[in-house]
C-alpha positions in Angstrom: 9.5 13.2 -17.3 6.2 14.1 -15.7 5.5 14.6 -12.0 6.0 11.4 -9.9 6.4 9.4 -13.0 2.8 9.7 -14.1 2.0 9.7 -17.8 1.0 12.9 -19.5 -2.7 12.0 -19.4 -3.7 11.7 -15.7 -7.4 11.6 -16.4 -7.3 8.2 -18.0 -4.9 6.9 -15.3 -7.2 8.0 -12.5 -10.2 6.4 -14.3 -8.3 3.1 -14.6 -7.2 3.4 -10.9 -10.8 4.0 -9.9 -12.1 1.1 -11.9 -9.5 -1.2 -10.4 -10.1 0.1 -6.9 -13.9 -0.3 -7.1 -13.5 -3.8 -8.5 -11.2 -4.8 -5.7 -13.3 -3.2 -3.1 -16.3 -5.1 -4.4 -14.3 -8.4 -4.4 -13.2 -7.6 -0.9 -16.7 -7.0 0.3 -17.9 -10.3 -1.2 -15.0 -12.2 0.4 -15.7 -10.5 3.7 -19.4 -11.4 3.6 -18.5 -15.0 2.6 -16.0 -15.2 5.5 -18.5 -13.8 8.0 -21.1 -16.3 6.8 -18.7 -19.1 7.2 -17.5 -17.9 10.6 -21.1 -17.6 11.8 -21.9 -21.0 10.5 -18.9 -22.4 12.4 -19.9 -20.7 15.6 -23.6 -21.9 15.4 -22.6 -25.5 14.6 -20.0 -25.4 17.4 -22.7 -24.2 19.8 -25.2 -26.8 18.6 -22.6 -29.6 19.2 -22.0 -28.3 22.7 -18.3 -27.5 22.1 -16.2 -25.1 24.1 
């Protein structure tokens, strides 16, 4: 049994973790930008319609 249940080859595991992490970070950034654009659009349309 290795330390903390990690396999005997930590290099490959860290590489996999890094790839997954970078992928999810990129997806998160895209989602965040999309959400901000949508939110900004909602705010501008709301202001244009003279809402609260």
